[in-house]
C-alpha positions as CSV (number, residue, x, y, z in Angstrom):
1,M,0.0,0.0,0.0
2,V,1.3,3.3,-1.0
3,Q,1.2,6.1,1.7
4,Y,1.4,9.5,0.3
5,P,3.3,12.2,2.2
6,G,1.2,14.4,4.5
7,D,-1.7,11.9,5.0
8,G,-1.0,11.5,8.7
9,E,-0.8,15.3,9.2
10,S,-4.0,15.8,7.4
11,I,-5.9,13.2,9.6
12,F,-4.5,14.8,12.7
13,L,-5.5,18.2,11.6
14,M,-9.0,17.2,10.8
15,R,-9.4,15.7,14.2
16,K,-8.1,18.8,15.9
17,L,-10.4,20.9,13.9
18,R,-13.4,18.6,14.8
19,T,-12.5,18.8,18.5
20,T,-12.1,22.7,18.4
21,A,-15.5,22.9,16.6
22,L,-17.2,20.8,19.3
23,A,-15.7,22.8,22.0
24,L,-16.9,26.1,20.5
25,A,-20.3,24.6,20.0
26,A,-20.4,23.7,23.7
27,L,-19.3,27.1,24.8
28,A,-21.9,28.8,22.6
29,S,-24.6,26.7,24.0
30,L,-23.5,27.5,27.5
31,A,-23.4,31.3,26.8
32,L,-26.9,31.1,25.3
33,F,-28.2,29.2,28.3
34,S,-26.6,31.7,30.6
35,A,-28.0,34.7,28.6
36,Q,-31.5,33.2,28.6
37,S,-31.5,32.6,32.4
38,R,-30.9,36.2,33.0
39,A,-33.9,38.4,34.0
40,Q,-34.5,41.9,35.3
41,A,-36.6,43.8,37.7
42,A,-37.1,47.5,38.5
43,L,-38.0,49.8,41.4
44,L,-40.6,52.3,40.4
45,M,-40.6,55.5,42.5
46,E,-43.9,57.2,41.5
47,E,-44.2,60.8,42.4
48,P,-47.1,62.3,44.5
49,Y,-49.9,64.2,42.7
50,G,-53.1,65.9,43.6
51,F,-54.2,67.3,46.9
52,F,-53.2,64.2,48.7
53,G,-49.8,64.6,47.2
54,V,-49.6,68.0,49.0
55,I,-50.4,66.7,52.5
56,N,-48.4,63.5,51.9
57,P,-45.6,64.2,49.5
58,T,-43.7,60.9,49.9
59,G,-45.3,59.3,46.8
60,H,-45.8,55.7,46.0
61,S,-43.4,52.8,45.1
62,A,-43.8,49.5,43.3
63,V,-41.7,46.6,41.9
64,Y,-41.8,45.7,38.2
65,F,-40.6,42.2,37.1
66,E,-39.8,41.4,33.5
67,R,-40.3,37.6,33.8
68,I,-43.2,37.6,36.3
69,C,-46.8,38.1,35.0
70,A,-50.2,38.3,36.6
71,E,-52.4,35.3,36.0
72,T,-54.9,37.2,37.9
73,P,-54.4,40.5,39.9
74,V,-53.7,38.4,43.0
75,K,-51.8,35.4,41.5
76,L,-48.4,35.4,39.8
77,R,-46.8,33.1,37.1
78,R,-43.9,33.1,34.7
79,C,-44.4,35.1,31.7
80,A,-45.0,33.5,28.3
81,P,-43.0,34.7,25.3
82,G,-44.1,38.1,24.2
83,E,-45.6,39.3,27.5
84,S,-44.0,42.3,29.1
85,G,-44.2,41.5,32.8
86,A,-46.1,42.9,35.7
87,V,-46.0,45.6,38.4
88,V,-46.6,44.4,41.9
89,A,-47.3,46.7,44.8
90,R,-49.1,47.0,48.1
91,Y,-52.3,49.2,48.1
92,Q,-54.9,50.2,50.7
93,G,-58.5,49.3,50.2
94,I,-58.2,47.0,47.2
95,S,-61.0,44.5,48.0
96,G,-59.1,43.5,51.1
97,Y,-56.0,42.3,49.3
98,D,-52.5,43.2,50.6
99,W,-50.8,43.3,47.2
100,V,-52.0,43.4,43.5
101,A,-50.2,42.7,40.2
102,I,-51.0,44.6,37.1
103,P,-49.5,44.2,33.6
104,L,-46.8,46.9,32.9
105,L,-48.7,48.7,30.1
106,A,-51.9,48.7,32.0
107,H,-50.2,50.1,35.1
108,L,-48.7,52.9,33.1
109,Y,-51.3,53.6,30.5
110,A,-54.4,51.5,31.1
111,V,-54.0,49.8,27.7
112,E,-53.1,46.3,26.3
113,N,-51.1,47.6,23.4
114,A,-48.6,50.5,23.5
115,G,-50.0,51.9,20.3
116,Q,-53.3,52.6,22.2
117,A,-51.6,55.1,24.6
118,P,-52.6,58.7,23.6
119,P,-49.8,61.3,23.4
120,R,-52.0,63.8,25.3
121,V,-55.0,63.3,27.6
122,S,-57.8,65.2,29.4
123,R,-59.3,64.2,32.8
124,D,-62.4,62.8,31.1
125,T,-60.2,60.7,28.7
126,V,-58.2,59.2,31.6
127,A,-61.4,58.6,33.7
128,R,-63.0,56.8,30.7
129,M,-59.8,54.7,30.0
130,L,-59.4,53.6,33.6
131,S,-63.0,52.8,34.0
132,Q,-63.1,50.7,30.8
133,Y,-59.9,48.8,31.8
134,Y,-61.3,48.0,35.2
135,K,-64.6,46.7,33.9
136,I,-62.9,44.5,31.2
137,H,-59.9,43.1,33.1
138,L,-60.3,43.6,36.8
139,L,-64.0,43.5,37.7
140,S,-64.2,39.7,37.7
141,S,-61.2,39.3,40.1
142,L,-61.5,42.3,42.4
143,G,-65.3,42.4,42.5
144,D,-67.9,45.1,41.9
145,K,-67.7,46.6,45.3
146,L,-64.3,48.1,44.5
147,T,-64.6,51.8,43.8
148,A,-62.5,54.2,41.8
149,G,-61.1,55.4,45.0
150,G,-60.9,58.8,46.7
151,M,-58.4,61.0,48.6
152,F,-58.1,58.7,51.5
153,D,-59.4,55.4,50.2
154,G,-57.7,53.2,47.6
155,G,-59.4,52.1,44.4
156,W,-58.8,50.9,40.9
157,N,-57.6,54.4,40.0
158,D,-54.4,53.6,41.9
159,L,-53.9,50.5,39.9
160,V,-53.8,51.6,36.3
161,G,-52.9,54.6,34.1
162,Q,-50.4,56.0,36.5
163,A,-48.3,57.8,33.9
164,Y,-51.3,60.0,33.2
165,M,-51.2,61.3,36.8
166,R,-47.4,61.4,37.7
167,R,-43.9,61.1,36.6
168,I,-42.1,57.8,37.5
169,D,-38.4,57.2,38.2
170,V,-37.2,53.6,37.2
171,F,-34.3,51.8,38.9
172,R,-33.6,48.7,36.8
173,F,-31.4,45.8,38.1
174,E,-30.7,42.2,37.0
175,T,-32.2,39.2,38.6
176,S,-32.1,35.4,38.0
177,E,-34.9,33.1,36.8
178,E,-34.4,31.0,40.0
179,Q,-34.9,34.2,42.1
180,D,-38.0,35.1,40.2
181,D,-39.5,31.6,40.4
182,A,-38.8,31.5,44.1
183,F,-40.5,34.9,44.5
184,I,-43.5,33.7,42.6
185,A,-43.8,30.7,44.9
186,I,-43.6,32.7,48.1
187,M,-46.0,35.3,46.9
188,N,-48.7,32.9,45.8
189,K,-48.4,31.0,49.1
190,S,-48.6,34.2,51.2
191,N,-51.6,35.3,53.1
192,N,-52.6,38.1,50.7
193,R,-55.0,39.9,53.1
194,S,-54.5,43.6,53.7
195,R,-53.0,44.9,57.0
196,F,-52.0,48.2,55.5
197,N,-50.6,50.8,57.9
198,P,-49.1,54.1,56.7
199,L,-46.3,54.0,59.3
200,Y,-44.8,50.6,59.2
201,R,-46.7,48.5,56.6
202,N,-47.0,50.8,53.6
203,C,-46.2,50.4,49.9
204,A,-42.5,51.3,50.4
205,D,-42.3,48.5,53.1
206,F,-43.5,46.1,50.5
207,V,-40.9,47.1,48.1
208,R,-38.2,47.0,50.9
209,D,-39.2,43.4,51.6
210,A,-39.1,42.5,48.0
211,L,-35.6,43.9,47.6
212,N,-34.5,42.2,50.7
213,F,-35.6,38.9,49.0
214,Y,-33.2,39.6,46.1
215,F,-30.5,41.3,48.1
216,P,-30.8,39.8,51.7
217,H,-30.3,41.9,54.8
218,T,-29.6,45.2,52.8
219,F,-32.7,47.4,53.2
220,R,-33.5,48.4,56.7
221,R,-35.7,51.1,58.3
222,S,-34.0,54.4,59.0
223,V,-34.8,55.9,62.4
224,F,-33.2,59.2,61.3
225,P,-34.3,61.2,59.3
226,D,-37.5,59.2,58.6
227,A,-38.5,58.2,62.1
228,G,-38.5,54.5,61.2
229,I,-40.9,55.1,58.4
230,T,-40.0,53.5,55.1
231,T,-40.5,55.9,52.1
232,P,-40.0,55.5,48.3
233,R,-37.1,58.0,48.1
234,Q,-35.3,56.4,51.0
235,T,-35.5,52.9,49.3
236,A,-34.4,54.3,45.9
237,Y,-31.4,56.0,47.6
238,K,-30.4,52.8,49.4
239,L,-30.7,50.8,46.2
240,E,-28.3,53.2,44.3
241,R,-25.9,53.3,47.3
242,Y,-25.9,49.5,47.2
243,A,-25.3,49.4,43.5
244,R,-22.2,51.4,43.8
245,K,-20.6,48.6,45.7
246,H,-22.2,45.9,43.6
247,P,-21.8,46.7,40.0
248,E,-22.7,43.2,39.0
249,M,-26.4,44.1,39.5
250,Q,-26.2,46.4,36.5
251,L,-28.3,49.1,37.9
252,A,-29.6,51.6,35.3
253,V,-31.9,54.6,35.8
254,F,-34.7,55.7,33.6
255,E,-37.7,58.2,33.6
256,I,-41.3,57.5,32.5
257,P,-42.6,61.1,32.0
258,Q,-46.1,62.2,32.9
259,I,-48.3,62.2,29.8
260,P,-49.2,65.8,29.0
261,G,-52.7,66.9,29.6
262,D,-54.8,69.3,31.8
263,R,-53.6,67.7,35.1
264,R,-50.9,69.6,37.0
265,P,-47.4,68.1,37.0
266,S,-46.8,65.7,39.9
267,R,-44.3,66.7,42.7
268,S,-41.0,65.2,43.6
269,N,-40.8,62.4,46.2
270,K,-39.8,63.6,49.6
271,S,-38.5,62.1,52.8
272,V,-40.5,62.2,56.1
273,A,-38.4,65.1,57.5
274,H,-38.7,67.0,54.2
275,S,-42.4,66.3,54.1
276,L,-43.0,67.9,57.5
277,F,-41.7,71.2,56.3
278,A,-42.9,71.0,52.7
279,A,-46.4,70.4,53.8
280,G,-46.3,73.0,56.5
281,Y,-46.5,70.6,59.5
282,G,-43.0,71.6,60.6
283,F,-44.3,75.1,61.6
284,A,-46.9,73.6,63.9
285,V,-44.2,71.3,65.4
286,A,-41.9,74.4,65.8
287,A,-44.6,76.3,67.6
288,A,-45.2,73.5,70.2
289,Y,-41.8,72.0,70.3
290,P,-39.1,74.3,69.0
291,Y,-36.1,72.3,69.9
292,L,-37.6,69.1,68.2
293,A,-38.4,71.1,65.1
294,G,-34.8,72.4,65.1
295,G,-33.4,68.9,65.4
296,L,-35.6,67.6,62.6
297,F,-34.5,70.4,60.3
298,V,-30.9,69.8,61.0
299,D,-31.3,66.1,60.5
300,Y,-33.0,66.7,57.2
301,L,-30.2,69.1,56.0
302,A,-27.6,66.4,57.1
303,R,-29.2,63.2,55.9
304,G,-32.7,63.6,54.9
305,R,-32.5,64.8,51.2
306,Y,-31.5,61.5,49.8
307,P,-29.6,62.7,46.7
308,L,-30.3,60.4,43.8
309,H,-28.8,59.9,40.3
310,A,-26.8,62.8,38.8
311,G,-27.9,64.0,35.4
312,P,-31.1,63.6,33.5
313,P,-32.1,59.9,33.1
314,Q,-33.3,58.4,29.7
315,L,-36.9,58.8,28.9
316,L,-39.0,55.7,28.3
317,T,-42.1,56.3,26.1
318,P,-45.1,53.9,25.5
319,D,-43.7,52.5,22.3
320,N,-40.1,52.3,23.5
321,L,-40.2,50.3,26.8
322,S,-37.7,47.6,25.7
323,A,-35.2,48.8,28.4
324,L,-37.6,47.2,30.9
325,T,-39.3,44.5,28.9
326,V,-36.3,42.9,27.2
327,P,-33.0,41.9,29.0
328,A,-29.8,43.5,27.9
329,C,-28.6,40.1,26.6
330,R,-31.4,40.1,24.1
331,R,-31.3,43.6,23.1
332,K,-29.1,44.9,20.2
333,N,-26.1,47.0,21.3
334,P,-26.2,50.0,18.9
335,E,-23.3,51.8,17.3
336,G,-24.8,55.2,17.7
337,D,-25.0,57.5,20.7
338,G,-28.8,57.6,20.7
339,A,-31.3,60.2,20.0
340,R,-32.3,63.1,22.2
341,A,-35.7,64.7,22.6
342,A,-37.1,67.5,24.7
343,A,-39.0,66.5,27.8
344,P,-42.5,67.7,28.1
345,A,-43.1,71.2,29.5
346,E,-44.8,69.7,32.6
347,N,-41.4,68.2,33.6
348,G,-39.2,71.1,33.2
349,G,-38.6,71.2,29.5
350,A,-34.9,70.2,29.8
351,E,-33.4,68.1,27.1
352,R,-33.2,64.5,28.0
353,Q,-32.2,61.2,26.4
354,V,-35.0,59.1,24.9
355,F,-34.6,55.3,25.1
356,A,-35.5,53.5,21.8
357,P,-35.3,49.7,21.0
358,D,-32.2,50.2,18.8
359,Q,-30.5,52.3,21.5
360,A,-30.3,49.7,24.3
361,G,-26.7,50.4,24.8
362,L,-27.5,53.7,26.3
363,K,-28.0,53.8,30.0
364,I,-27.0,55.6,33.1
365,E,-24.9,53.4,35.3
366,T,-25.4,54.7,38.8
367,A,-22.3,53.0,40.0
368,A,-20.4,55.7,38.2
369,H,-22.0,58.5,40.2
370,Q,-20.1,58.0,43.5
């Protein structure tokens, strides 16, 4: 048998290439599995509005989950492909339930499709949209005794269409599917009966407990300057501070602007100490207890302002919410620097970045603002 020169080397080379190809395929599969196992959530800090926002300017907070959806308003499940996740929060007076889960687009705009969100609204339009969504999607689960709500009583007005009433700051962070599945199991097994208390069992306490589930033993009550009361701004401040030490959580900050209309712009979230003086309560305290009022004011100046992210965050619009609904591993990383657009007049008119699906690489990393 005649053996031609180089046959042995060729066979060896083919085996080497085959081994390398198999190794690369295995690595690619591992990377794909790792990317698919990533998920994300976000703290929503919602500004106070209306007359109640004047007497209690702390605002509202909730948690959004990209991989967790609402089977019903009081039962969670994993999202199916194409679903955009749910917002989970504690409310007062919602048919006796402690927490309620609402789809993201419904919570923000009271619609099922982003294209249905109007660019400008009137009070009558908002009332009609919220009432229609409640009758179609929430009536069967929450009952016909649930009202629209008032100044001191919760109702379905608190659940949907929040971007028509107020501006919302979004603090997005990464989670894992395992964490989300465990959170679903715990929430579905919990005793979902309302024990709401504005001092120690409010909406921010619910968010604090949820964040402690993902980042154990991190978020505690602050005796000073908030007198042991958990507030939305306090929680957002602590989340940003934690992210500076843990960049792996990939914290990014966005803004969902208030939809323009005939409603006045919402007000900024304040701490308890700031609220006392902003709402005028501090003057009554000063008249009765001048030293106590002086101590509260000094404590507010020293620690109670809770400075948040520096610079204007990116804007998220109804048709461009992919920064929340699609994890970074599944979004395209653009080559451009991103578009800019002017913010609505109700929010100060300053030039801000607008997030678009093809601009996912744009984000404010709060870890850089130390």
